[in-house]
C-alpha positions as CSV (number, residue, x, y, z in Angstrom):
1,M,146.3,-91.0,110.2
2,L,147.8,-94.1,111.7
3,L,150.0,-93.8,114.8
4,S,152.9,-95.8,116.1
5,P,151.8,-98.9,118.1
6,V,154.1,-97.5,120.8
7,A,152.4,-95.0,123.2
8,A,153.6,-91.5,122.4
9,A,153.4,-90.5,126.1
10,D,156.7,-92.1,127.2
11,A,159.9,-90.7,128.8
12,F,161.1,-89.6,125.4
13,S,158.0,-87.9,124.1
14,E,159.3,-84.4,124.9
15,L,162.6,-85.1,123.1
16,R,160.7,-86.3,120.1
17,E,158.5,-83.2,120.1
18,R,161.6,-81.0,120.3
19,M,163.2,-83.0,117.5
20,V,160.2,-82.5,115.2
21,R,159.8,-78.8,116.1
22,E,163.4,-77.8,115.7
23,Q,165.0,-80.3,113.3
24,I,162.2,-81.2,111.0
25,E,159.3,-78.7,111.0
26,G,161.8,-75.9,111.5
27,R,163.5,-76.9,108.2
28,G,160.4,-76.9,106.1
29,I,158.8,-80.3,106.4
30,R,155.0,-79.6,106.3
31,N,153.2,-82.9,105.6
32,A,151.1,-83.3,108.8
33,A,151.1,-87.1,108.5
34,V,154.8,-87.3,108.2
35,L,155.3,-85.0,111.2
36,G,152.9,-87.1,113.2
37,A,154.7,-90.3,112.3
38,M,158.1,-88.7,113.3
39,R,156.5,-87.6,116.7
40,S,155.2,-91.1,117.5
41,T,158.0,-93.3,116.4
42,P,160.4,-94.2,119.2
43,R,163.8,-93.6,117.6
44,H,165.6,-94.6,120.8
45,E,164.2,-98.2,120.3
46,F,166.1,-98.5,117.0
47,I,169.6,-97.5,118.3
48,P,172.1,-99.8,120.0
49,K,173.1,-98.8,123.5
50,G,176.0,-96.4,123.6
51,A,175.6,-95.3,120.0
52,G,174.7,-91.8,121.0
53,P,171.8,-89.6,121.8
54,A,168.7,-91.0,120.0
55,Y,167.1,-87.7,119.1
56,A,170.3,-85.7,118.1
57,D,170.5,-84.0,114.7
58,H,172.8,-86.5,113.0
59,P,173.1,-90.1,111.9
60,L,174.3,-92.8,114.4
61,P,176.1,-96.1,114.0
62,I,174.1,-99.3,114.3
63,G,176.9,-101.8,113.6
64,F,178.1,-103.6,110.4
65,D,179.2,-100.3,108.9
66,A,175.6,-99.2,108.7
67,T,173.9,-96.1,110.2
68,I,170.5,-94.8,111.2
69,S,169.8,-91.7,109.2
70,Q,169.5,-88.2,110.6
71,P,165.9,-87.5,111.6
72,Y,165.5,-84.6,109.1
73,V,166.6,-86.8,106.2
74,V,164.2,-89.6,107.2
75,A,161.4,-87.0,107.3
76,L,162.4,-85.4,104.0
77,M,162.6,-88.7,102.2
78,T,159.2,-89.8,103.6
79,E,157.6,-86.5,102.5
80,L,159.1,-86.7,99.0
81,L,157.5,-90.2,98.7
82,K,154.1,-88.7,99.2
83,P,152.8,-91.8,101.0
84,E,149.1,-92.7,101.0
85,K,147.2,-95.3,103.0
86,T,146.7,-97.5,99.9
87,H,150.4,-97.5,98.9
88,R,152.7,-100.5,99.0
89,I,156.3,-99.4,99.6
90,L,159.6,-101.1,98.9
91,E,162.6,-100.1,101.1
92,V,166.1,-101.0,100.1
93,G,168.3,-101.1,103.2
94,T,166.3,-102.0,106.3
95,G,169.1,-101.1,108.7
96,S,167.7,-100.8,112.2
97,G,164.1,-100.6,110.9
98,Y,163.5,-97.0,111.8
99,Q,162.6,-95.7,108.3
100,A,160.3,-98.6,107.7
101,A,158.6,-98.0,111.1
102,V,158.0,-94.3,110.2
103,V,156.6,-94.9,106.7
104,S,154.6,-98.0,107.7
105,Q,152.2,-95.7,109.7
106,L,151.3,-93.9,106.5
107,V,150.9,-96.7,104.0
108,S,149.2,-100.1,103.5
109,W,152.4,-102.3,103.6
110,V,156.2,-101.9,103.6
111,Y,158.5,-104.6,102.0
112,T,162.0,-104.0,103.1
113,I,165.3,-105.7,102.0
114,E,168.5,-105.9,104.1
115,I,171.7,-107.5,102.8
116,V,173.2,-108.0,106.3
117,P,171.5,-111.0,107.9
118,E,172.2,-109.8,111.5
119,L,170.7,-106.4,110.8
120,A,167.7,-108.0,109.1
121,R,167.1,-110.3,112.0
122,S,167.4,-107.6,114.6
123,A,165.1,-105.2,112.8
124,R,162.5,-107.9,112.2
125,E,162.5,-108.9,115.9
126,N,162.4,-105.3,117.0
127,L,159.6,-104.2,114.7
128,A,157.5,-107.2,115.9
129,R,158.2,-106.4,119.5
130,L,157.1,-102.8,119.0
131,G,153.9,-103.9,117.3
132,Y,154.6,-102.9,113.7
133,A,152.5,-105.4,111.8
134,N,152.5,-104.2,108.2
135,I,156.2,-104.6,107.5
136,T,157.8,-107.6,105.8
137,V,161.6,-107.9,106.2
138,R,163.6,-109.8,103.6
139,P,167.0,-110.9,105.0
140,A,170.1,-111.3,102.9
141,G,168.3,-109.7,100.0
142,D,170.0,-108.1,97.0
143,G,168.6,-104.6,96.8
144,F,169.9,-104.2,93.2
145,A,167.3,-106.9,92.2
146,G,164.5,-105.3,94.2
147,W,161.5,-107.6,95.1
148,P,159.9,-108.5,91.8
149,E,157.5,-111.0,93.4
150,R,155.8,-108.1,95.2
151,A,156.0,-105.4,92.5
152,P,154.8,-103.0,91.4
153,F,155.3,-100.5,94.2
154,E,153.7,-97.1,94.5
155,G,156.9,-95.9,96.3
156,I,160.5,-97.0,96.7
157,L,162.9,-95.7,99.3
158,M,166.6,-96.4,99.1
159,T,168.5,-96.0,102.4
160,A,171.9,-97.0,100.9
161,A,173.5,-95.2,98.0
162,P,174.1,-96.8,94.6
163,V,176.3,-95.1,92.0
164,E,173.2,-95.1,89.8
165,I,169.7,-96.3,90.5
166,P,169.3,-99.9,89.4
167,A,167.1,-100.4,86.4
168,A,165.3,-103.2,88.1
169,L,164.0,-100.8,90.7
170,I,162.8,-98.3,88.1
171,A,161.0,-101.2,86.4
172,Q,159.3,-102.2,89.7
173,L,158.0,-98.7,90.3
174,A,154.3,-98.4,89.5
175,N,153.1,-95.9,86.9
176,G,152.4,-92.8,88.9
177,G,154.9,-93.9,91.6
178,R,157.8,-92.1,93.2
179,L,161.3,-93.4,94.1
180,V,163.6,-91.5,96.5
181,A,167.3,-92.4,96.7
182,P,170.8,-91.0,97.6
183,V,172.8,-91.4,94.4
184,G,176.5,-91.0,93.9
185,P,179.9,-92.7,93.9
186,S,181.1,-91.9,97.4
187,R,179.7,-91.2,100.9
188,F,178.5,-87.8,99.6
189,Q,175.6,-88.1,97.2
190,D,172.6,-86.2,95.7
191,L,169.2,-87.0,97.1
192,V,167.3,-87.9,94.0
193,L,163.5,-88.1,93.4
194,V,162.4,-90.2,90.4
195,E,158.8,-89.8,89.4
196,K,157.1,-92.2,86.9
197,S,154.1,-90.6,85.1
198,P,150.9,-92.5,84.6
199,E,152.1,-93.2,81.1
200,G,155.4,-94.5,82.4
201,K,157.7,-91.6,81.5
202,I,160.5,-90.8,84.0
203,R,161.3,-87.4,85.5
204,R,164.3,-87.0,87.8
205,S,165.0,-84.1,90.2
206,S,167.6,-83.4,92.9
207,Y,167.0,-82.3,96.5
208,G,170.5,-81.5,97.7
209,G,173.5,-83.3,99.2
210,V,173.3,-86.2,101.6
211,S,175.7,-88.8,103.0
212,F,174.7,-92.4,103.1
213,V,176.7,-95.7,103.3
214,P,177.3,-97.2,99.8
215,M,174.9,-99.8,98.6
216,R,176.3,-103.4,98.8
217,R,175.8,-106.4,96.5
218,K,175.4,-110.0,97.6
């Protein structure tokens, strides 16, 4: 299992351990690689000063009407993706870069799209500073169109909520791949898993209510 480039033994390691033990493992997340990535990823590095306690059990504002997701939700979405070391992942909604940093430790490469140029620039600089080398950030990108030049993807994560999953993203999901997204018309949505069989058939299932910012178009 790959570990974060940031040394785990820092001033926040005890807070991360407690976060994983109480908020994540305590709620049923069992994938050891996901738990390890959550333990080693410095969430405090992805939060603006004054936004709130980095390892608290809730989302936090990061500016531009965007948020960093609740740690449990990040872990759940990552586990549902079933990431493997050979996978190439598309993320729609880079935000601060935290979700990309977590999943990048478990896969070959992460391609992530952010429609807000300022967030994309900040995330790219932060990820580079922290040593995450297998993440490509696309600034001012339209998540509804995906990233066809890099498709197909073994996994797709959406960290902003569309009313319905764009057809372009389903098309860019590889056969045998998995897509995880909050889906719904308001700030309260269903967390949806889309599985594409090796033959290309689609299966859709729900994993409960979540609250994400709505997905934006260019």
